[in-house]
VOBA-1610 file (N, C-alpha, C; in pm, whole numbers, padded with zeros to 5 digits, always signed):
BEGIN
Met+00732-01420+04833Met+00838-01500+04888Met+00972-01450+04839Ala+01070-01452+04925Ala+01206-01414+04886Ala+01288-01539+04861Leu+01368-01534+04757Leu+01457-01645+04724Leu+01567-01654+04829Lys+01595-01774+04879Lys+01698-01795+04981Lys+01810-01879+04923Phe+01931-01847+04962Phe+02046-01928+04923Phe+02078-02026+05035Leu+02111-02150+04999Leu+02140-02255+05096Leu+02277-02314+05071Tyr+02347-02342+05178Tyr+02471-02420+05174Tyr+02439-02547+05253Ile+02430-02660+05183Ile+02381-02784+05243Ile+02497-02880+05264Thr+02511-02927+05389Thr+02615-03025+05419Thr+02558-03151+05483Gln+02428-03154+05505Gln+02363-03271+05566Gln+02319-03367+05455Asp+02375-03487+05457Asp+02339-03589+05359Asp+02277-03705+05434Pro+02155-03742+05407Pro+02067-03689+05302Pro+02002-03557+05343Phe+01968-03477+05242Phe+01893-03354+05262Phe+01747-03384+05230Ile+01661-03368+05328Ile+01517-03387+05307Ile+01453-03249+05307Asn+01383-03216+05200Asn+01318-03086+05191Asn+01192-03086+05277Asn+01206-03044+05401Asn+01094-03039+05494Asn+01018-02907+05489Ser+01052-02821+05394Ser+00982-02693+05381Ser+00864-02708+05285Glu+00791-02600+05268Glu+00682-02598+05170Glu+00726-02533+05040Glu+00856-02504+05030Glu+00911-02441+04910Glu+00993-02544+04831Phe+01033-02504+04712Phe+01116-02588+04626Phe+01262-02550+04645Val+01352-02648+04629Val+01496-02625+04640Val+01560-02667+04508Arg+01635-02576+04449Arg+01708-02607+04325Arg+01856-02618+04358Ile+01912-02734+04330Ile+02055-02757+04354Ile+02132-02693+04238Leu+02218-02598+04273Leu+02298-02530+04170Leu+02430-02602+04146Ala+02489-02655+04251Ala+02615-02728+04239Ala+02627-02823+04357Ala+02684-02939+04332Ala+02706-03036+04439Ala+02844-03096+04421Gln+02904-03128+04533Gln+03036-03188+04532Gln+03033-03313+04618Leu+03104-03413+04574Leu+03120-03535+04651Leu+03267-03547+04686Ile+03297-03551+04814Ile+03434-03573+04859Ile+03443-03722+04891Tyr+03520-03792+04816Tyr+03521-03938+04824Tyr+03665-03986+04817Asn+03709-04058+04915Asn+03846-04110+04917Asn+03847-04252+04865Val+03912-04269+04753Val+03925-04403+04694Val+04072-04432+04669Gly+04102-04556+04647Gly+04240-04595+04622Gly+04282-04568+04479Pro+04409-04586+04451Pro+04461-04563+04316Pro+04387-04644+04210Gly+04359-04580+04100Gly+04297-04648+03988Gly+04148-04668+03998Asn+04084-04619+04103Asn+03941-04639+04119Asn+03860-04527+04054Val+03741-04559+04016Val+03648-04462+03957Val+03516-04472+04032Tyr+03455-04357+04060Tyr+03326-04353+04127Tyr+03238-04257+04050Gly+03115-04294+04018Gly+03030-04205+03939Gly+02888-04199+03987Gly+02818-04097+03949Gly+02676-04082+03976Gly+02643-04038+04117Trp+02662-03913+04148Trp+02626-03864+04280Trp+02517-03759+04268Gly+02464-03716+04380Gly+02355-03620+04380Gly+02226-03687+04337Ile+02178-03780+04416Ile+02060-03860+04379Ile+01933-03794+04433Leu+01833-03779+04348Leu+01703-03725+04387Leu+01604-03840+04402Glu+01540-03846+04521Glu+01442-03951+04548Glu+01307-03890+04582Asp+01201-03959+04540Asp+01067-03915+04578Asp+01038-03959+04722Pro+00924-03920+04780Pro+00895-03957+04919Pro+00889-04107+04947Asn+00874-04189+04844Asn+00870-04334+04861Asn+01008-04399+04847Gly+01112-04318+04827Gly+01248-04371+04813Gly+01285-04414+04673Asn+01200-04385+04574Asn+01232-04418+04435Asn+01329-04315+04378Ile+01432-04361+04310Ile+01527-04269+04246Ile+01461-04210+04123Val+01460-04077+04117Val+01399-04006+04005Val+01504-03963+03905Thr+01615-03908+03954Thr+01725-03868+03867Thr+01848-03849+03953Phe+01961-03825+03888Phe+02084-03795+03960Phe+02169-03703+03876Met+02261-03633+03943Met+02354-03548+03871Met+02456-03639+03804Asn+02481-03617+03678Asn+02579-03698+03608Asn+02718-03656+03653Gly+02793-03750+03703Gly+02926-03714+03750Gly+03017-03833+03753Ile+03144-03804+03761Ile+03243-03911+03773Ile+03364-03855+03848Ile+03424-03939+03927Ile+03551-03906+03992Ile+03647-04017+03956Ala+03767-03981+03914Ala+03868-04081+03882Ala+03994-04048+03960Asn+04056-04147+04018Asn+04179-04130+04094Asn+04285-04223+04039Asp+04407-04177+04040Asp+04517-04260+03997Asp+04640-04223+04078Phe+04741-04308+04073Phe+04865-04286+04145Phe+04979-04313+04049Thr+05074-04222+04043Thr+05184-04237+03949Thr+05314-04203+04020Glu+05418-04277+03991Glu+05550-04244+04040Glu+05628-04184+03924Ala+05663-04059+03940Ala+05738-03991+03836Ala+05861-03928+03899Thr+05971-03941+03836Thr+06100-03892+03885Thr+06117-03934+04032Ala+06156-03842+04116Ala+06179-03876+04257Ala+06056-03855+04342Tyr+05947-03805+04282Tyr+05830-03769+04360Tyr+05708-03853+04321Pro+05671-03948+04404Pro+05544-04017+04375Pro+05429-03922+04405Tyr+05328-03924+04325Tyr+05215-03834+04349Tyr+05084-03902+04312Ala+04980-03853+04372Ala+04845-03901+04340Ala+04768-03785+04280Tyr+04678-03814+04192Tyr+04594-03709+04137Tyr+04453-03761+04122Ser+04360-03670+04121Ser+04221-03706+04099Ser+04153-03594+04024Phe+04042-03625+03961Phe+03964-03523+03894Phe+03818-03560+03903Asp+03733-03461+03889Asp+03590-03490+03888Asp+03521-03390+03797Phe+03406-03429+03749Phe+03326-03339+03667Phe+03180-03379+03677Ser+03092-03287+03644Ser+02950-03318+03641Ser+02883-03238+03531Ser+02768-03280+03490Ser+02696-03211+03384Ser+02610-03101+03443Gly+02541-03028+03359Gly+02455-02921+03404Gly+02313-02968+03434Gln+02298-03086+03487Gln+02167-03141+03518Gln+02092-03050+03614Ile+01968-03020+03586Ile+01885-02939+03676Ile+01819-03033+03776Ile+01845-03007+03904Ile+01786-03086+04012Ile+01699-02994+04096Ile+01570-03020+04098Ile+01477-02946+04182Ile+01418-03044+04282Val+01431-03009+04411Val+01384-03096+04518Val+01250-03043+04568Pro+01139-03107+04531Pro+01007-03063+04578Pro+00992-03088+04728Pro+00894-03026+04790Pro+00868-03052+04932Pro+00848-03202+04957Gly+00914-03253+05062Gly+00902-03394+05099Gly+00997-03487+05026Trp+01071-03437+04928Trp+01163-03521+04852Trp+01302-03515+04914Thr+01391-03607+04872Thr+01524-03620+04930Thr+01631-03607+04822Phe+01739-03536+04859Phe+01859-03527+04776Phe+01972-03587+04859Arg+02041-03688+04802Arg+02144-03757+04880Arg+02265-03790+04792Ala+02365-03850+04857Ala+02489-03893+04791Ala+02573-03774+04745Phe+02600-03684+04839Phe+02684-03567+04813Phe+02753-03530+04943Ser+02854-03445+04934Ser+02922-03396+05054Ser+02876-03257+05090Arg+02861-03172+04989Arg+02811-03037+05011Arg+02747-02987+04882Ala+02652-02898+04899Ala+02580-02846+04782Ala+02545-02699+04805Ile+02530-02628+04697Ile+02483-02490+04698Ile+02349-02491+04627Ala+02250-02425+04687Ala+02114-02430+04632Ala+02041-02299+04658Val+01927-02286+04593Val+01834-02176+04620Val+01701-02237+04658Gln+01626-02165+04741Gln+01497-02213+04789Gln+01393-02104+04771Gly+01276-02142+04721Gly+01167-02048+04700Gly+01052-02117+04629Ser+00967-02036+04568Ser+00856-02093+04492Ser+00912-02160+04366Leu+00832-02244+04304Leu+00878-02312+04183Leu+00917-02211+04076Glu+00839-02106+04060Glu+00868-02004+03960Glu+01001-01935+03990Glu+01028-01906+04118Glu+01152-01837+04155Glu+01273-01924+04128Val+01269-02050+04168Val+01388-02134+04149Val+01411-02168+04003Leu+01307-02170+03922Leu+01325-02197+03779Leu+01388-02079+03707Met+01376-01960+03762Met+01431-01839+03696Met+01581-01822+03720Val+01640-01898+03812Val+01782-01887+03842Val+01861-01955+03732His+01962-01888+03681His+02046-01946+03574His+02181-01983+03627
//
């Protein structure tokens, strides 16, 4: 089997293949108002809909008026959580993700 690279934009992503998918990076594009915080995206569910794990993440947004220019800023971060989506499992709560697909041994070897 050859390792395949995936750019995933369909949320939820259901692994309908017979191979494993390892999520290398995921991003959540989320519009919130000033002062709001949103956390915990990239949720992995088993075929029964049970949450197994999620990528640790947080997005914080704030709005500040400084000098003559009011501005808004936001930031986000996530941990290095390893997410492997087995066949039949679902990865959801993201906007886009980069992943590799192949046998379990192949996706585990990617650093």
